[in-house]
C-alpha positions in Angstrom: -1.6 -79.3 -11.7 -2.2 -81.3 -14.9 -0.7 -80.5 -18.2 -3.1 -79.6 -21.0 -1.0 -81.3 -23.7 0.8 -84.6 -23.4 4.4 -84.2 -24.6 5.6 -86.8 -27.1 9.1 -85.5 -27.1 11.9 -88.0 -26.5 13.3 -88.0 -23.1 16.7 -89.5 -23.7 18.5 -88.7 -27.0 21.3 -91.0 -28.2 23.2 -88.8 -30.6 25.0 -91.8 -32.1 21.7 -93.2 -33.4 20.2 -90.1 -34.8 20.3 -89.9 -38.7 21.0 -86.4 -39.8 20.2 -85.2 -43.3 23.1 -84.2 -45.6 22.2 -80.6 -45.2 23.0 -80.9 -41.5 26.3 -82.5 -42.1 27.4 -79.7 -44.6 26.2 -77.1 -42.1 28.2 -78.7 -39.2 31.3 -79.1 -41.4 31.0 -75.4 -42.5 31.1 -74.4 -38.8 34.0 -76.8 -38.0 36.0 -75.5 -41.0 35.5 -72.0 -39.7 36.9 -73.0 -36.3 39.9 -74.7 -38.0 40.6 -71.6 -40.0 40.4 -69.4 -36.9 42.8 -71.6 -35.0 45.1 -72.1 -38.0 45.3 -68.3 -38.5 47.4 -68.1 -35.4 49.9 -70.7 -36.6 50.2 -69.0 -40.0 50.6 -65.5 -38.6 53.3 -66.7 -36.2 55.1 -68.3 -39.2 54.7 -65.2 -41.3 56.0 -63.0 -38.5 59.0 -65.2 -37.9 59.8 -65.4 -41.6 59.7 -61.7 -42.0 61.8 -61.0 -38.9 65.1 -62.1 -40.3 66.9 -64.3 -42.8 67.5 -66.9 -40.2 63.8 -66.9 -39.3 62.9 -67.3 -42.9 65.2 -70.2 -43.2 63.8 -71.8 -40.1 60.2 -71.5 -41.4 61.2 -72.8 -44.8 62.9 -75.8 -43.2 60.0 -76.4 -40.9 57.5 -76.4 -43.8 59.3 -79.2 -45.6 58.5 -81.7 -42.8 55.7 -84.2 -43.3 53.8 -82.9 -40.2 53.9 -79.3 -41.4 52.7 -80.5 -44.8 49.8 -82.3 -43.1 48.9 -79.2 -41.1 49.2 -77.0 -44.3 46.9 -79.5 -46.2 44.5 -79.5 -43.3 44.3 -75.7 -43.3 43.9 -75.6 -47.0 41.2 -78.2 -46.8 39.3 -76.2 -44.2 39.7 -73.1 -46.3 38.5 -74.7 -49.5 35.5 -76.4 -47.8 34.6 -73.1 -46.1 34.9 -71.2 -49.3 32.7 -73.6 -51.3 30.0 -73.8 -48.6 30.1 -70.0 -48.2 29.5 -69.6 -51.9 26.5 -72.0 -51.6 25.2 -69.8 -48.8 25.6 -66.7 -51.0 23.7 -68.4 -53.8 20.9 -69.4 -51.4 20.7 -65.8 -50.2 19.9 -64.9 -53.8 16.9 -67.2 -53.6 18.4 -70.2 -55.5 18.1 -73.6 -53.9 16.0 -72.7 -50.9 13.6 -75.7 -51.3 14.3 -79.0 -49.5 15.3 -80.7 -52.7 17.5 -77.7 -53.7 19.2 -77.7 -50.3 20.0 -81.4 -50.6 21.3 -81.0 -54.1 23.4 -78.0 -53.1 24.8 -80.0 -50.2 25.8 -82.8 -52.5 27.4 -80.4 -54.9 29.3 -78.7 -52.1 30.7 -82.0 -50.9 31.7 -83.2 -54.4 33.4 -79.9 -55.3 35.1 -79.7 -52.0 36.5 -83.3 -52.2 37.9 -82.6 -55.7 39.5 -79.3 -54.5 40.9 -80.9 -51.3 42.5 -83.8 -53.3 44.0 -81.3 -55.7 45.3 -79.3 -52.8 46.8 -82.5 -51.3 48.6 -83.2 -54.6 49.9 -79.6 -54.7 51.2 -79.7 -51.1 52.8 -83.1 -51.3 
């Protein structure tokens, strides 16, 4: 049986050589930041529960949060939260019909990245 249309689709995709548009990167990062927030929520809820359990637990959590590793984790969670927030606001704006064109999407992605970087750097200064 012969095919009616010859397929021009690539057979072997090398994901390292594919050039994605900036809108794809912001979309992927939005999903990754959501996963980071989901996983980080467990850590933060554990720390909250321990700190509310007793005075000793509060002191342990307070001492733990002063370590450089805990500050890095806190900064990572804040970074995920800030990026997810900014990208989510962009999605809400696009739901209202603003920036739905290709050019608008690219501009919106650039704005999301710039605002997120600024907020993440400010969060890093605040945490450290």
